[in-house]
C-alpha positions as YAML, in Angstrom:
chain: A
units: angstrom
residues:
- id: 1
  name: UNK
  ca: [-16.41, -36.17, 24.94]
- id: 2
  name: UNK
  ca: [-14.83, -34.25, 27.83]
- id: 3
  name: UNK
  ca: [-15.14, -30.50, 28.25]
- id: 4
  name: UNK
  ca: [-12.00, -28.52, 27.46]
- id: 5
  name: UNK
  ca: [-10.17, -27.55, 30.65]
- id: 6
  name: UNK
  ca: [-10.57, -23.93, 31.68]
- id: 7
  name: UNK
  ca: [-7.77, -22.17, 33.53]
- id: 8
  name: UNK
  ca: [-8.14, -18.74, 35.10]
- id: 9
  name: UNK
  ca: [-4.78, -17.21, 35.88]
- id: 10
  name: UNK
  ca: [-2.99, -13.91, 36.22]
- id: 11
  name: UNK
  ca: [-2.22, -12.48, 32.79]
- id: 12
  name: UNK
  ca: [1.26, -12.20, 31.33]
- id: 13
  name: UNK
  ca: [2.55, -9.72, 28.75]
- id: 14
  name: UNK
  ca: [2.25, -12.41, 26.08]
- id: 15
  name: UNK
  ca: [-1.53, -12.53, 26.74]
- id: 16
  name: UNK
  ca: [-2.12, -8.84, 26.04]
- id: 17
  name: UNK
  ca: [-2.68, -9.09, 22.24]
- id: 18
  name: UNK
  ca: [-5.41, -11.68, 22.83]
- id: 19
  name: UNK
  ca: [-7.00, -9.54, 25.56]
- id: 20
  name: UNK
  ca: [-6.97, -6.51, 23.23]
- id: 21
  name: UNK
  ca: [-8.69, -8.61, 20.56]
- id: 22
  name: UNK
  ca: [-11.43, -9.44, 23.07]
- id: 23
  name: UNK
  ca: [-11.86, -5.75, 23.93]
- id: 24
  name: UNK
  ca: [-12.29, -4.92, 20.22]
- id: 25
  name: UNK
  ca: [-15.78, -6.46, 20.20]
- id: 26
  name: UNK
  ca: [-18.60, -4.15, 19.03]
- id: 27
  name: UNK
  ca: [-20.25, -4.19, 22.49]
- id: 28
  name: UNK
  ca: [-17.02, -3.07, 24.14]
- id: 29
  name: UNK
  ca: [-14.38, -0.90, 22.47]
- id: 30
  name: UNK
  ca: [-15.72, -1.47, 18.94]
- id: 31
  name: UNK
  ca: [-12.36, -2.04, 17.28]
- id: 32
  name: UNK
  ca: [-10.62, 0.89, 18.97]
- id: 33
  name: UNK
  ca: [-7.99, -0.64, 21.23]
- id: 34
  name: UNK
  ca: [-4.51, 0.17, 22.46]
- id: 35
  name: UNK
  ca: [-1.47, -0.91, 20.54]
- id: 36
  name: UNK
  ca: [0.30, -3.89, 22.07]
- id: 37
  name: UNK
  ca: [3.21, -1.64, 23.08]
- id: 38
  name: UNK
  ca: [0.88, 0.82, 24.83]
- id: 39
  name: UNK
  ca: [-0.94, -2.05, 26.56]
- id: 40
  name: UNK
  ca: [2.38, -3.50, 27.76]
- id: 41
  name: UNK
  ca: [3.41, -0.11, 29.16]
- id: 42
  name: UNK
  ca: [0.12, 0.28, 31.03]
- id: 43
  name: UNK
  ca: [0.19, -3.30, 32.22]
- id: 44
  name: UNK
  ca: [3.63, -2.68, 33.70]
- id: 45
  name: UNK
  ca: [2.00, 0.02, 35.85]
- id: 46
  name: UNK
  ca: [-0.34, -2.57, 37.38]
- id: 47
  name: UNK
  ca: [2.66, -3.79, 39.39]
- id: 48
  name: UNK
  ca: [2.81, -0.41, 41.14]
- id: 49
  name: UNK
  ca: [-0.60, -1.10, 42.65]
- id: 50
  name: UNK
  ca: [-0.16, -3.76, 45.30]
- id: 51
  name: UNK
  ca: [-3.50, -5.42, 44.57]
- id: 52
  name: UNK
  ca: [-4.43, -4.69, 40.94]
- id: 53
  name: UNK
  ca: [-4.43, -7.77, 38.73]
- id: 54
  name: UNK
  ca: [-5.50, -8.72, 35.23]
- id: 55
  name: UNK
  ca: [-6.81, -12.26, 34.95]
- id: 56
  name: UNK
  ca: [-7.34, -14.29, 31.81]
- id: 57
  name: UNK
  ca: [-9.42, -17.36, 31.15]
- id: 58
  name: UNK
  ca: [-7.60, -19.84, 28.95]
- id: 59
  name: UNK
  ca: [-9.09, -22.84, 27.19]
- id: 60
  name: UNK
  ca: [-7.25, -25.12, 24.80]
- id: 61
  name: UNK
  ca: [-4.30, -22.70, 24.79]
- id: 62
  name: UNK
  ca: [-6.51, -19.78, 23.74]
- id: 63
  name: UNK
  ca: [-7.47, -16.69, 25.78]
- id: 64
  name: UNK
  ca: [-11.29, -16.68, 25.84]
- id: 65
  name: UNK
  ca: [-12.01, -14.18, 28.62]
- id: 66
  name: UNK
  ca: [-10.51, -11.62, 30.92]
- id: 67
  name: UNK
  ca: [-11.25, -9.33, 33.85]
- id: 68
  name: UNK
  ca: [-9.39, -6.81, 36.00]
- id: 69
  name: UNK
  ca: [-9.52, -7.10, 39.81]
- id: 70
  name: UNK
  ca: [-8.71, -4.30, 42.25]
- id: 71
  name: UNK
  ca: [-8.53, -4.95, 45.99]
- id: 72
  name: UNK
  ca: [-8.46, -1.90, 48.23]
- id: 73
  name: UNK
  ca: [-8.21, -1.07, 51.89]
- id: 74
  name: UNK
  ca: [-10.82, 1.28, 53.36]
- id: 75
  name: UNK
  ca: [-10.96, 3.61, 56.33]
- id: 76
  name: UNK
  ca: [-14.76, 3.42, 56.29]
- id: 77
  name: UNK
  ca: [-16.75, 0.28, 57.06]
- id: 78
  name: UNK
  ca: [-14.54, -0.30, 60.10]
- id: 79
  name: UNK
  ca: [-11.55, -0.86, 57.85]
- id: 80
  name: UNK
  ca: [-13.12, -3.75, 55.94]
- id: 81
  name: UNK
  ca: [-11.54, -4.00, 52.47]
- id: 82
  name: UNK
  ca: [-13.51, -4.16, 49.24]
- id: 83
  name: UNK
  ca: [-12.86, -5.20, 45.66]
- id: 84
  name: UNK
  ca: [-13.84, -4.01, 42.20]
- id: 85
  name: UNK
  ca: [-14.09, -6.01, 39.00]
- id: 86
  name: UNK
  ca: [-13.62, -4.10, 35.73]
- id: 87
  name: UNK
  ca: [-13.27, -4.81, 32.02]
- id: 88
  name: UNK
  ca: [-15.05, -8.18, 32.05]
- id: 89
  name: UNK
  ca: [-14.93, -9.67, 28.57]
- id: 90
  name: UNK
  ca: [-15.76, -13.06, 27.06]
- id: 91
  name: UNK
  ca: [-15.07, -14.25, 23.53]
- id: 92
  name: UNK
  ca: [-18.41, -14.17, 21.65]
- id: 93
  name: UNK
  ca: [-17.95, -17.84, 20.67]
- id: 94
  name: UNK
  ca: [-17.69, -18.76, 24.36]
- id: 95
  name: UNK
  ca: [-20.63, -16.72, 25.63]
- id: 96
  name: UNK
  ca: [-23.28, -18.89, 27.22]
- id: 97
  name: UNK
  ca: [-20.78, -21.67, 27.99]
- id: 98
  name: UNK
  ca: [-20.34, -20.89, 31.71]
- id: 99
  name: UNK
  ca: [-17.07, -19.04, 31.15]
- id: 100
  name: UNK
  ca: [-18.35, -15.71, 32.51]
- id: 101
  name: UNK
  ca: [-19.77, -17.50, 35.53]
- id: 102
  name: UNK
  ca: [-16.41, -19.19, 36.15]
- id: 103
  name: UNK
  ca: [-14.59, -15.86, 35.96]
- id: 104
  name: UNK
  ca: [-17.04, -14.17, 38.34]
- id: 105
  name: UNK
  ca: [-16.80, -17.15, 40.74]
- id: 106
  name: UNK
  ca: [-13.02, -16.73, 40.61]
- id: 107
  name: UNK
  ca: [-13.36, -13.00, 41.41]
- id: 108
  name: UNK
  ca: [-15.76, -13.64, 44.31]
- id: 109
  name: UNK
  ca: [-13.44, -16.28, 45.75]
- id: 110
  name: UNK
  ca: [-10.50, -13.85, 45.50]
- id: 111
  name: UNK
  ca: [-12.52, -11.15, 47.29]
- id: 112
  name: UNK
  ca: [-13.59, -13.56, 50.03]
- id: 113
  name: UNK
  ca: [-10.04, -14.82, 50.54]
- id: 114
  name: UNK
  ca: [-8.90, -11.21, 50.99]
- id: 115
  name: UNK
  ca: [-11.62, -10.52, 53.58]
- id: 116
  name: UNK
  ca: [-13.59, -8.09, 51.43]
- id: 117
  name: UNK
  ca: [-17.02, -7.08, 52.64]
- id: 118
  name: UNK
  ca: [-18.17, -6.52, 49.04]
- id: 119
  name: UNK
  ca: [-17.23, -7.02, 45.41]
- id: 120
  name: UNK
  ca: [-18.50, -4.32, 43.06]
- id: 121
  name: UNK
  ca: [-18.69, -4.06, 39.32]
- id: 122
  name: UNK
  ca: [-20.30, -1.63, 36.96]
- id: 123
  name: UNK
  ca: [-21.79, -2.26, 33.57]
- id: 124
  name: UNK
  ca: [-22.78, 0.13, 30.82]
- id: 125
  name: UNK
  ca: [-26.52, 0.86, 31.00]
- id: 126
  name: UNK
  ca: [-26.91, -0.34, 27.38]
- id: 127
  name: UNK
  ca: [-25.60, -3.85, 28.15]
- id: 128
  name: UNK
  ca: [-28.91, -5.30, 29.32]
- id: 129
  name: UNK
  ca: [-27.91, -8.92, 28.59]
- id: 130
  name: UNK
  ca: [-24.89, -8.45, 30.86]
- id: 131
  name: UNK
  ca: [-27.14, -7.08, 33.63]
- id: 132
  name: UNK
  ca: [-29.40, -10.14, 33.43]
- id: 133
  name: UNK
  ca: [-26.30, -12.35, 33.55]
- id: 134
  name: UNK
  ca: [-24.92, -10.66, 36.67]
- id: 135
  name: UNK
  ca: [-28.29, -10.79, 38.42]
- id: 136
  name: UNK
  ca: [-28.62, -14.51, 37.61]
- id: 137
  name: UNK
  ca: [-25.26, -15.02, 39.34]
- id: 138
  name: UNK
  ca: [-26.53, -13.30, 42.48]
- id: 139
  name: UNK
  ca: [-25.22, -9.77, 42.04]
- id: 140
  name: UNK
  ca: [-27.74, -7.15, 43.22]
- id: 141
  name: UNK
  ca: [-28.27, -3.77, 41.65]
- id: 142
  name: UNK
  ca: [-26.91, -1.46, 44.29]
- id: 143
  name: UNK
  ca: [-27.03, 2.29, 44.39]
- id: 144
  name: UNK
  ca: [-26.18, 4.38, 41.39]
- id: 145
  name: UNK
  ca: [-23.10, 4.75, 39.29]
- id: 146
  name: UNK
  ca: [-22.22, 8.30, 38.23]
- id: 147
  name: UNK
  ca: [-19.63, 9.56, 35.81]
- id: 148
  name: UNK
  ca: [-18.33, 12.76, 34.32]
- id: 149
  name: UNK
  ca: [-16.14, 12.79, 31.24]
- id: 150
  name: UNK
  ca: [-12.93, 14.54, 32.15]
- id: 151
  name: UNK
  ca: [-12.34, 15.56, 28.54]
- id: 152
  name: UNK
  ca: [-15.03, 18.21, 28.52]
- id: 153
  name: UNK
  ca: [-17.48, 17.41, 31.26]
- id: 154
  name: UNK
  ca: [-17.69, 20.36, 33.62]
- id: 155
  name: UNK
  ca: [-19.05, 20.56, 37.13]
- id: 156
  name: UNK
  ca: [-21.96, 22.94, 37.39]
...
């Protein structure tokens, strides 16, 4: 039996309901997701960023994974550009199948093709299985990630 063909492509509006369903997983947004209309409005704003893309992984006509990719120019690092991957998600039924690896390979290839000196991603500290996964792919823990909630977090 042959493996189902996996396609990783730029998302379309029609893909957004499936992407939102993926984000609703307990380890991610735990059922609290945007409405389709709100997601479509935000997705339309992606076009205003010259290098901000949402990619989906499709298998057998079904969206089984997604990630966002941001390419940016830098004044530091002698002008070498960099890239960020965000909102990586895989359908629970597809986890462990190589899908996440295929999406990250796709992201790394995009970053290389754009001349990026690095590709960064962050992962919630609680998602230890995800950290092991990224390290197995060759990502290194690098530096620290800091955050402040803008809905109440105050600088001291």
